C-alpha angles and dihedrals in degrees: 000000000000122000126205091247092058090057098048107043142039132046095317092064093043092049090048092049090049092052092047094048091044090057090056094040092049090057092049097044095043093228117186117267091249093051094046095046089051091049091051089054095240094172132062139065128258094005095131123228093335090066091067123095116251121257089036119212110219119194103228107224084339117293093335092163087071109023136031106282125257096021128120086245089059095042093047093049091050089060092045089053092053105262112165091209132019119214095227102185159355100217123223128160133244123224090261094051104261121136117235133181114249130135089234136006087244104083103180091104099041103042139039092249090127089064092059109087090191089067098044090105092057092068107111146148121251136171105244113188090334095314122110105233128184124201142063119322129207092226089065093058133068117232090251090056093047090051089064089064128082130216123251135188112280099206106031093163089065096032110034091154091062091062086075086077097048111133096015099107137040128222111281123225120223089243090056089050092054091052091045089052091057093045092050092046090054094043096048097038091229134089113269114211128206131196111201123185130210105229121211093341096174091051093050094044087057088057092051092255101113109187104200097062091048092050092047093048093053093045090050092048090053095043092245102119098094132110092253096040113128092241121099115192122210140180141169088225113077092202089059089056090046089052091049089049088064093047106042141019096225122129107272131207131193113215117218125203128191116332094247095052129095124220108249093239087058090052091050095050096039097249103156096203122117131203086267088065092048093055095054115103088257093049092047091050089054092050090049087061092071108012139053099214151004131234105207126180108258089247089069089059096046117010122223132231122233090267092057096254122128117273125172132358109233128217091246096108093050093041093050093045090050090064094040099259122139121217125225104173125193144261132006114174129172100224122098100244092057097049128085108269096254091057096052118108119201123336106274112123092219098040120108120247128197095301091161091059091051093047090051092051093050095043089053090065090070098250113164096227144330140229111239136176088212108055094176091057089048093050092050091045090052091051089052090049100047094041097039 
C-alpha cells in the first residue's frame, strides 16, 4: 500500500517535476518538436507519467466528439485518433457493487433506459450532491440489468451526427476496461493509458457503495496499482484522492471546478474552503502532499470576460509546477458553444469554430496536457505547437 511519503519524495517526484517544468520551459525556449518530445520522454514503456508526451492529449470520455461517450466505440476511436490517454471511465457503482463507466449515476440522458417499460418504475428523484435530480440511477440496477441497456448521445443538439451510433454499444464495466487496455496495448505494440474518475464518492459512500476500495481491489487484481502503472486516478473530491493515496501507488490528480465552488466532500464535512483556496500556493502545496497533479477547468488557467472571451492568464501553471504538480485542464471541444467567444465561427451550435487557435492559446500557458472530446484535433494542434 502506498504511503504519503512515497508519493512526495524520491526520484518519482523529481522526474515528475522535471517533466512538468520541461513542458513549460519548452514553450518558453521554443525548442524543436523533436527536442521537446525527447525531453518529455515520449518513448518507452512502463516509465510512469514521464513517459507521456508533453503536452499530453487525453481523450475525454473517449472520442466523445464523434461517438456516444463512455462506450468501447468511443474509447477505441480515441486511440485510433492518437490520444495518449483515454478517460475510461467515470466510475459509478451498480446495486450489486460493480463499477461501470457513465458520466453520471443518472443514466436517462446517456442510455435508452426510458425505452424499457420494465424499468419505468425505477425513475425517481434523488438529492445528488445537494442537487435534486430526477431520472434513473445506476445504484438502483444490477449489472445484469444495466447490460440490457444501450448507450446514446448525451448532447444531440450539439452532436446530431453522433446519434447515428445510438444503441450500438452497451455500458462498459471498469473490469472490462482494464482487460481492453491490456488487449489494446498488445495489439498496438505501445502502452495504452487510462484515466478513470471516482464520481460522487461521498454520496456513494453514504449508500454503502464506497468507490475507492472497489477501484483499488480491481487495480490490484490486474497488477495496475503501482507508481508506474498506466492508470491515472482523478476525482473532484480531495478526500477521495487522499483515500486512494493510502490504497494504491498510482498517479493521482485532484480535479478543480470553478473558483467559487466547494468540493462536495468539503460541504459535507463543513470545510469552508473553496477551489479558490485550493489553487493558492498553500493549497497547491497541500495537494502535492498526496497527489501528482491537478485537473483544473480551463477557466482557472485563463479567466474569461463577461462576453465569454479570454481575459487574463493566471499564475496557476507556474504555481502548480513550483510544487511539482502537473496540470491536465478540461475540456477542449471543437463546437462553437464550448469555445472562448473569439474562437467561435458563425452561430450554429454544432458548427466547428477555430479550435486550433484555442488549443494554441492554452498550450502556450505551459499546461502539461488537456482533456479533449476531439483527440485528432488535439494531436494536430500539438504538432503545430511543438514544431511552430
